[in-house]
KEKOL-573249 format. One record per residue: residue in one letter; x, z, y of N, C-alpha, C, O in turn. Coordinates in steps of 0.02 Angstrom, whole numbers, padded with zeros to 5 digits, always signed. Each point is the difference from the previous one (the first is absolute). Layout:
N
AXZYXZYXZYXZY
...
# end
This chain:
245
M+00043+00000-00060-00043+00000+00060+00044+00000+00062+00049+00038+00004
S-00065-00080+00044+00039-00002+00063-00038+00037+00055-00061+00004-00001
F+00099+00023+00048-00029+00038+00055+00025-00030+00066+00056-00026+00002
P-00096+00030+00050+00025-00025+00065+00065+00035+00020+00009+00059-00013
A+00036-00096+00043+00064+00029+00022-00013+00053+00053-00037-00012+00048
R+00067+00069-00057-00008+00055+00047+00069+00025+00022+00049-00006-00037
R-00047+00034+00096+00061+00031+00026-00008+00075-00003-00049+00028+00026
V+00097+00005-00057-00005+00073-00009+00059+00033+00034+00058-00017-00014
A-00072+00063+00059+00053+00041+00031+00012+00060-00045-00046+00039-00014
V+00107-00031-00009+00019+00055-00044+00046+00046+00041+00057-00018+00014
L-00082+00076+00005+00038+00046+00042+00026+00058-00041-00038+00036-00031
H+00104-00029+00031+00031+00058-00033+00044+00033+00053-00008-00012+00059
L+00055+00055-00080+00039+00038+00049+00071-00024+00009+00021-00017+00055
R+00018+00016-00110+00072-00012+00007+00028-00044-00056-00024+00000-00056
T+00076-00036+00075+00039-00039-00049+00063+00037-00021+00033-00020-00048
R-00017+00074+00083+00060+00039-00016-00015+00075+00006-00030+00023+00049
R+00051+00015-00100-00003+00073+00001+00065+00026-00030+00001+00021-00058
P+00052-00021+00098+00066+00020-00027+00001+00069-00031+00038+00013-00046
S-00080+00033+00072-00001+00068-00027-00040+00006-00064+00003+00051-00034
N-00041-00103+00016-00041+00003-00060-00005-00069-00032-00054-00030+00002
P+00109+00004-00030-00002-00068-00028-00047-00008-00059-00028-00054-00011
R+00018+00108-00027-00047-00005-00057-00070-00015+00025-00035-00043-00027
Y+00014+00079+00079-00066-00011+00028-00006-00070+00029-00051-00033-00006
Q+00105+00010+00038+00000-00068+00028-00010-00052-00056-00039-00047+00009
R+00073+00056-00065-00007-00047-00055-00072+00000-00027-00027-00053-00017
E-00003+00111+00014-00069+00005-00025-00047-00037+00047-00042-00038-00023
L+00048+00050+00088-00044-00033+00047+00013-00075+00004-00047-00039+00007
D+00110+00019-00011+00016-00072-00002-00034-00034-00059-00026-00055+00007
M+00027+00088-00064-00032-00027-00059-00075-00009+00010-00028-00052-00016
L-00004+00103+00044-00073-00003+00012-00016-00054+00051-00048-00038-00009
N+00087+00034+00063-00012-00051+00051+00008-00069-00029-00040-00045+00014
S+00091+00035-00055+00014-00065-00030-00058-00022-00045-00021-00058+00001
V-00005+00105-00041-00055-00017-00045-00063-00015+00041-00038-00045-00018
A+00027+00082+00072-00058-00013+00042+00003-00071+00029-00050-00036-00001
V+00108+00017+00027+00008-00067+00028-00010-00053-00054-00034-00050+00012
A+00062+00061-00071-00007-00049-00054-00074-00007-00020-00022-00055-00015
T-00015+00110+00016-00071-00003-00018-00039-00038+00053-00044-00040-00016
I+00060+00051+00079-00032-00037+00054+00014-00075-00007-00045-00041+00005
E+00107+00025-00017+00020-00071-00006-00029-00033-00062-00010-00060-00001
S-00003+00100-00051-00030-00028-00061-00071-00027+00012-00026-00040-00038
L-00005+00064+00092-00066-00023+00020+00003-00063+00044-00051-00027+00020
G+00112+00005-00006+00008-00057+00045-00002+00020+00073-00007-00043+00044
W+00015+00108-00031-00001+00025+00069+00072+00010+00024+00047-00006-00039
S-00040+00022+00103+00066+00014+00028+00002+00072+00024-00050+00028+00023
A+00109+00003-00028+00009+00069+00020+00053+00004+00055+00055-00027-00008
Q-00072+00060+00063+00050+00016+00051+00015+00074-00005-00044+00042+00012
V+00105-00026-00031+00020+00070-00012+00037+00026+00061+00048-00031+00023
V-00070+00088+00003+00031+00030+00059+00017+00072-00014-00043+00039-00020
A+00106-00020+00031+00022+00070-00005-00014+00033+00067+00040-00005+00047
T-00096+00039-00042-00025+00025+00064+00047+00048+00035+00005-00001+00061
A+00032+00042-00099+00045+00049+00031+00063-00032+00027+00036+00031+00040
E-00020-00092-00062+00062-00033+00021-00010-00055+00051+00047-00019+00034
R-00107-00005-00027-00014-00057+00042-00036+00021+00064-00031+00053+00002
P+00033-00095+00051-00038+00017+00061-00074+00008-00016-00027-00034-00043
V-00005+00078+00080-00071+00014-00011-00041-00064+00002-00044-00010-00042
I+00059-00033+00089-00040-00061+00009+00003-00045-00061-00047-00038-00013
E+00101+00042-00026+00006-00043-00059-00052+00020-00053-00032-00043-00030
S+00024+00108+00019-00050+00023-00048-00070-00017+00025-00042-00023-00038
L+00029+00036+00102-00066-00014+00027-00017-00073-00003-00056-00019-00017
T+00105-00023+00034-00012-00073-00001-00012-00025-00071-00045-00041-00011
A+00084+00065-00036-00009-00020-00070-00071+00016-00023-00033-00041-00032
A+00010+00102+00048-00067+00020-00021-00054-00041+00036-00050-00019-00030
R+00061+00005+00094-00050-00038+00039-00006-00072-00025-00054-00028+00001
E+00110-00001-00022-00001-00069-00020-00019-00010-00073-00015-00056-00021
A+00014+00109-00018-00016-00004-00071-00075-00001-00011-00040+00020+00043
D+00020-00044-00102-00070+00003-00021-00017+00069-00026-00057+00022+00005
M+00106+00012-00034-00010+00066-00028+00066+00039+00003+00053-00029+00007
V-00059+00094-00014+00058+00044+00009+00006+00048-00060-00050+00025-00025
V+00112-00014+00003+00013+00050-00051+00052+00049+00027+00054-00019+00022
L-00071+00083-00024+00046+00054+00019+00030+00031-00063-00037+00025-00043
M+00102-00028+00037+00034+00022-00061+00018+00074+00003-00014+00035+00049
G+00045-00010-00104+00019+00069-00005+00064+00016+00038+00031-00044+00029
G-00011+00108-00031+00060+00022+00034-00003+00074+00016-00035+00038-00034
E+00072-00017+00084+00004+00070+00019-00067+00029+00022-00046-00037+00018
D+00041+00103-00019-00060+00034+00023-00016-00017+00072+00045-00011+00041
V-00110+00007-00026-00022-00008+00069+00019+00062+00040-00006+00056-00025
D+00029-00066+00086+00020+00056+00044-00059+00048+00009-00052-00020+00026
P+00058+00083-00048-00057+00047+00003-00022+00016+00071-00056+00024+00010
R+00098-00037+00040-00021+00012+00069-00057-00046+00019-00037+00014+00047
L+00029-00070-00083-00053-00048+00015-00068+00025-00024-00052-00026+00021
Y+00052+00076-00066-00064+00029-00020-00002+00075+00012-00040+00036-00031
G+00084-00012+00075-00003+00068+00024+00020+00052-00050-00027+00056-00001
D+00076-00072-00043+00020+00048-00050+00074+00016+00006+00036-00029+00041
N-00014+00076-00082+00068+00028+00003+00051-00050-00029-00011-00027-00054
P+00065+00013+00090+00051-00046-00026+00043+00030-00055+00040-00036-00031
D-00047+00101+00017+00039+00033-00052-00046+00016-00059-00043+00045+00005
Y+00051-00081-00059-00044+00010-00058+00040-00020-00063+00050-00034+00005
P-00072+00055-00064+00036-00017-00062+00006-00075-00008-00049-00037+00004
G+00110+00014-00016+00011-00071-00010+00005-00040+00064+00003-00062-00003
S-00001+00096+00060+00004-00037+00064+00069-00033+00004+00048+00022-00030
G-00045-00075+00068+00062-00037+00008+00001-00038+00065-00029+00023+00050
H+00061-00080-00051+00005-00041+00060-00067-00031+00016-00035-00025-00044
H+00017+00025+00108-00062-00032+00023+00017-00058+00047+00051+00002+00035
E-00093-00052-00036+00010-00060+00041-00055-00004+00053-00047-00038-00006
S+00055+00078+00059-00053+00009+00049-00019-00066+00034-00059-00015+00008
R+00109-00023+00014-00015-00063+00035-00036-00049-00047-00049-00032+00020
A+00073+00027-00081-00032-00045-00047-00071+00023-00017-00046-00040-00007
D+00036+00106+00001-00067+00027-00011-00047-00021+00056-00055-00024-00013
S+00077+00032+00075-00043-00017+00057-00015-00075+00001-00056-00021+00016
T+00106-00019-00033-00010-00073-00002-00051-00019-00053-00045-00040+00013
Q+00052+00069-00072-00046-00017-00054-00070+00027+00013-00049-00030-00021
I+00044+00087+00055-00065+00024+00021-00034-00050+00046-00060-00013-00006
A+00099-00015+00053-00027-00051+00045-00025-00061-00040-00050-00030+00017
V+00087+00012-00070-00021-00056-00043-00066+00016-00033-00044-00043-00002
V+00036+00103-00024-00063+00020-00032-00058-00004+00049-00053-00028-00016
L+00062+00054+00075-00054+00001+00050-00018-00070+00023-00059-00015+00010
E+00109-00028-00002-00015-00070+00019-00035-00036-00057-00047-00039+00012
A+00068+00050-00073-00033-00031-00057-00074+00020-00004-00044-00041-00011
M+00031+00106+00021-00069+00023-00001-00040-00032+00056-00057-00021-00010
Q+00087+00018+00070-00035-00027+00058-00019-00073-00011-00053-00022+00021
H+00098-00016-00054-00011-00072-00007-00027-00019-00069-00007-00060-00015
G-00008+00109-00026-00027-00015-00066+00048-00036-00046-00021-00041-00041
K+00086+00057+00047+00050-00033-00042+00011+00041-00064+00012+00060+00004
P-00017-00091-00062+00010+00037-00062+00069+00032-00004+00051-00032+00015
L-00049+00095-00035+00062+00038-00003+00000+00043-00062-00050+00032-00017
L+00107-00031-00018+00010+00042-00059+00058+00048+00013+00054-00022+00020
G-00065+00086-00031+00053+00050+00004+00017+00026-00069-00044+00019-00038
I+00109-00017+00023+00024+00022-00066+00042+00063+00008+00047+00001+00039
C-00065+00052-00076+00036+00063+00000+00007+00029+00071-00049+00024+00028
R+00108-00027+00002+00007+00020+00070-00052-00036+00043-00025+00028+00048
G+00011-00091-00066-00047-00040+00039-00069+00030+00004-00032-00003+00052
V+00007+00032-00108-00066+00030+00002+00001+00062+00043-00048+00014+00036
Q+00103+00024-00038+00007+00059+00041+00003-00019+00074-00029+00035+00043
L+00064-00089-00028+00006-00024+00069-00068-00020+00027-00017+00015+00058
I-00022-00050-00099-00068-00019+00020-00040+00062+00018-00034+00002+00052
N+00037+00049-00094-00040+00060+00012+00021+00035+00064-00042+00021+00039
V+00107-00016-00028+00025+00031+00062-00018-00042+00061-00018+00027+00052
A+00022-00093-00059-00017-00045+00057-00071+00012+00023-00015-00007+00060
L-00029+00024-00106-00071+00009+00017-00019+00073+00009-00059+00018-00002
G+00110+00025+00012-00013+00069+00019-00002+00049-00058-00020+00058+00010
G+00040-00080-00069-00001+00045-00058+00064+00039-00008+00047-00007+00039
T-00045+00049-00090+00058+00042-00014+00023-00011-00072-00034-00033-00040
L+00093+00061+00024+00028-00008-00067+00014+00067-00033+00016+00049+00034
V-00023-00047-00100+00028+00055-00039+00075-00010+00000+00025-00051-00024
Q+00013+00099+00052+00071-00012+00009+00041+00004-00064+00052-00032-00006
H-00075+00072-00042+00035+00003-00064-00051+00021-00052-00024+00057+00001
L+00009-00101-00047-00052+00013-00049+00018+00058-00046+00056+00003-00025
P-00103+00042+00013+00014+00053-00049+00007-00027-00071+00030+00032-00043
T-00058-00091+00032+00004-00032-00066+00049-00059+00002-00012-00051-00033
V+00066+00058+00072+00045-00056+00011+00030-00028-00064+00015-00059-00004
A-00006+00101-00047+00030-00023-00063-00043-00053-00033+00025-00040-00040
G-00089+00040+00056-00044-00051-00029-00003-00064+00040-00035-00047-00019
H+00072+00045+00074-00003-00059+00044+00068-00030+00015+00004-00055+00028
R+00048+00089-00047+00067-00026+00013+00047+00021-00055+00000+00058-00022
G+00041-00106-00002+00049+00015-00051+00061+00034+00029+00000+00023+00057
I+00053-00021-00095+00063+00030+00021+00050-00056+00010+00028-00026-00049
P-00014+00007+00112+00044-00057+00012+00068+00006-00034+00027-00050-00024
S+00000+00111+00021+00066+00009-00030+00000-00017-00074+00053-00012-00029
S-00113+00012-00002-00004-00017-00071-00002-00076-00010+00003-00024-00057
G-00008-00013+00112-00003-00072-00004-00071-00027+00002-00009-00061+00000
E-00040+00103+00003-00070-00022+00003-00038+00042+00051-00019+00057-00015
G+00007-00085+00073-00035+00036+00052-00075-00009-00003-00037+00033+00037
F+00013-00076-00082-00071-00015-00004-00033+00036-00059+00032+00012-00051
V-00095+00006+00060-00041+00025-00055-00064-00042-00002-00017-00033+00049
T-00016+00033-00106-00062-00038-00006-00060+00047+00010+00002+00058-00018
N-00054-00085+00048-00061+00036+00012-00060-00045-00011+00007-00061-00001
L-00064+00091-00008-00063-00037-00001-00039+00019+00062+00001+00058+00022
V-00036-00106+00006-00039+00011+00061-00074-00005-00016-00023-00048-00031
T-00014+00098+00052-00072-00001-00005-00029-00027+00065+00013+00027+00053
L-00051-00081-00058-00028-00032+00059-00067+00030+00018-00041+00016-00043
E+00029-00008+00108-00064+00025+00024-00054-00052-00013+00011-00059+00013
P-00069+00080-00039-00051-00048-00020-00027-00042+00057-00022-00057-00011
E+00023+00083+00072-00027-00038+00056+00051-00047+00031-00016-00038+00046
S+00077+00039-00071+00052-00043+00026-00002-00069-00034-00020-00006-00058
D+00040-00046+00096+00004-00067-00030+00069-00014-00028+00015-00057-00018
L+00029+00108+00016+00068-00011-00023+00003-00016-00074+00051-00024-00025
D-00106+00037-00011+00000-00015-00072+00003-00075-00013+00012-00022-00056
R-00024-00018+00108+00008-00073-00007+00074-00019-00007+00016-00053-00027
D+00027+00096+00053+00071-00018+00007+00047+00048-00036+00059-00015-00007
V-00083+00072-00015+00041+00050-00034-00033+00017-00067-00059+00018-00002
D+00097-00025-00051-00023+00017-00067+00018+00073-00014+00058+00017-00008
A-00109+00025+00006+00011+00072-00008+00032+00016-00068+00026+00055-00009
A-00029-00101-00038+00030+00012-00066+00073-00020-00002+00035+00013-00049
D-00010-00044+00102+00069-00024+00003+00043+00053+00035-00010+00011+00059
P+00057+00021-00094+00040+00052+00032+00039-00027+00060+00022-00057+00000
V-00015+00099+00051+00036-00019+00061+00066+00038+00003+00008+00052-00031
M+00039-00081+00069+00067+00029+00007+00003+00038+00067-00013-00028+00053
C+00031+00092-00057+00001+00043+00059+00070+00030+00010+00035+00015-00048
T-00017-00006+00111+00058+00040+00018-00009+00025+00072+00021-00033+00047
H-00054+00091-00040-00014+00027+00066-00008+00075-00004-00018+00028-00052
H+00033+00005+00108-00010+00073+00002-00049+00019+00055-00016+00059+00007
Q-00008-00108+00031-00051+00012+00051-00062-00040-00017+00001-00044-00043
A-00055+00059+00078-00063-00037-00012-00047+00012+00059+00011+00043+00042
V-00064-00083-00040-00052+00007+00050-00033+00069-00007-00016+00022-00055
E+00007+00011+00113-00035+00064+00001-00066-00009+00036-00049-00020-00031
I+00046+00034+00096-00061-00012+00039-00003-00074+00017+00049-00028+00025
L-00105-00004-00040-00006-00071+00010-00002-00019+00075-00028+00036+00041
G+00059-00093-00026-00004-00027+00067-00068-00028+00015-00041-00009-00046
N+00028-00007+00109-00065-00025+00021-00018-00066-00035+00040-00047+00000
G-00099+00045-00029-00024-00061-00031+00024-00011-00071-00018-00050-00031
L+00060+00094+00005+00027-00009-00067-00041+00038-00052-00029+00052+00014
V+00027-00079-00074-00034+00032-00056+00046+00000-00060+00042-00044-00008
V-00050+00094-00035+00039+00003-00062-00029-00049-00049-00061-00001-00012
A+00104-00040-00018-00022-00049-00049+00024+00016-00070-00026-00027-00049
G+00077+00070+00043+00026+00017-00066+00041+00063+00002+00031+00017+00051
R-00030+00019-00107+00039+00061-00007+00035+00001-00068-00022-00032-00047
S+00077+00069+00044+00033+00012-00064-00037+00056-00036-00047+00030+00027
V+00068-00016-00088-00036+00049-00041+00003+00070+00030-00043+00041-00014
D+00094-00027+00055+00005+00066+00031-00033+00002+00070+00008+00049+00036
G-00043-00101-00019-00039-00001+00062+00037-00027+00060-00030-00006+00054
V+00093-00012-00060+00038-00027+00056-00028-00069+00019-00015-00041-00043
V+00007+00030+00108-00025-00064+00025+00050-00055-00017+00058+00004+00019
E-00081-00056-00054+00043-00055-00021-00019-00066+00033+00038-00048-00003
A-00097+00045+00034-00020-00062+00033-00050+00016+00055-00044+00043-00008
I+00051-00079+00063-00048+00007+00055-00019-00070+00025+00037-00048-00008
L-00096+00044+00037-00025-00061+00031-00028+00018+00068-00019+00057+00013
H+00017-00107+00032-00035+00010+00064-00072-00020-00009-00016-00047-00037
E-00028+00082+00071-00072-00012-00008-00021-00070+00022-00046-00029-00029
S+00079+00002+00079-00021-00065+00027+00056-00051+00007-00013-00060-00005
A+00074+00082+00015+00057-00045+00008+00030-00016-00069-00005+00040-00046
P+00037-00099+00039+00030-00019-00064+00068+00034-00012+00051-00033-00005
I-00052+00099+00001+00060+00040-00008-00004+00037-00067-00048+00035-00014
T+00100-00044-00027+00004+00031-00066+00066+00037-00005+00052-00026+00021
G-00053+00085-00050+00062+00037-00011+00002+00028-00070-00049+00029-00023
V+00106-00037-00011+00008+00029-00067+00064+00042-00001+00051-00020+00029
Q-00055+00077-00061+00057+00046-00001+00051-00020-00053+00058+00019+00005
W-00079-00056-00055+00046-00020-00053+00037-00064+00020-00009-00026+00056
H+00051+00001-00101+00041-00060+00014-00023-00058-00044+00027-00011-00054
P-00076-00027+00078-00023-00058-00038+00054-00054-00004-00004-00045-00042
E+00054+00049+00085+00054-00050+00001+00056+00017-00049+00051-00035-00002
H-00059+00088-00037+00051+00015-00050+00005-00059-00049-00051-00030-00017
P+00111+00013-00006+00008-00058-00044-00045+00001-00062-00019-00053-00026
R+00002+00113+00001-00041+00004-00060-00073-00019+00013-00036-00018-00046
T+00016+00022+00109-00072-00008+00015-00017-00052+00053-00058-00017+00008
A+00108-00008+00027-00013-00042+00059-00043-00062-00016-00043-00019+00039
G+00056-00012-00097-00036-00060-00017-00075+00012-00008-00039-00047+00007
R+00020+00108-00022-00070+00018-00006-00025+00035+00063-00047-00022+00033
Q+00081+00078-00017-00028+00045+00051+00011-00024+00071-00047-00002+00040
L+00108-00017-00022+00011-00024+00068-00035-00066+00011-00030-00011+00053
R+00033-00033-00101-00034-00065+00006-00074+00010+00015-00028-00033+00044
A-00004+00079-00080-00072+00012+00011-00013+00027+00070-00049-00020+00031
L+00092+00064-00006-00011+00027+00067+00013-00052+00054-00034+00000+00051
L+00083-00043-00062+00011-00055+00047-00060-00047+00002-00020-00023+00054
L-00008+00009-00111-00060-00042-00002-00060+00035+00032-00045-00033+00025
R+00045+00098-00027-00052+00037+00038+00006-00015+00074-00049-00013+00034
L+00112+00016-00008+00010-00016+00071-00020-00071+00015-00031-00013+00052
E+00047-00033-00097-00017-00070+00011-00076-00009+00002-00026-00039+00040
R-00008+00074-00084-00073-00003-00002-00030+00027+00065-00048-00028+00026
Q+00077+00082-00001-00023+00028+00063+00013-00047+00058-00041-00008+00045
L+00100-00024-00046+00017-00048+00052-00049-00059-00001-00024-00020+00053
A+00011-00006-00112-00046-00057-00005-00070+00019+00024-00034-00040+00033
A+00013+00100-00049-00067+00023+00022-00004+00006+00075-00052-00015+00030
S+00108+00036+00001-00001+00008+00073-00001-00067+00037-00018-00003+00059
R+00036-00051-00095+00002-00065+00033-00060-00044-00015-00004-00056+00024
V-00043+00083-00063-00061-00038-00014-00044-00001+00062-00054-00029-00001
# end
């Protein structure tokens, strides 16, 4: 099946992390698989490292794209949701990049542009719309592996909310790959919970009226991208086509 050519802005944070090369390799791998999945649909991807590039470059990429994907990375700066910067697992924050990507979320909502947030991306969406985050999950062992062991990911199952339409694009029987210690807490304005893990942690959110989707897991993981990320990208394409009818 062929799909109309689409332009996708893929916003991540950094191409270099000298203090944490293992983490850089992990994110490079996920970004690479995401781009390959986009291109497998016959679409084009413009990848921008928001923390390294001028603000206008990220904004322009998002404005010129048909749809936007916000990738994973460091924790969102807690000052943006009024919380303490000192918490278990806290580390480096990218305040300028956070503010830039928040502007991207708000512009996408204003113009009805389909947007997908992955892991950090779902948290960024929630903060952009006035929500807060659980800074360190009490059940973190069920959501993140031990990087020093060579496997930072764990598998989870997501229970979808019955009133959500995400069941068109997410197979609740298909295990998802997770690596996170934070999650959505108080929902931002206009957002609804679309899925939870077995311990009740929010794993997916949707906007009530705008074509905004956020998932806490990593559909772009190499084990799942051909099924899970592809389906979510086609969700954005379906929303885009509907907006142009």
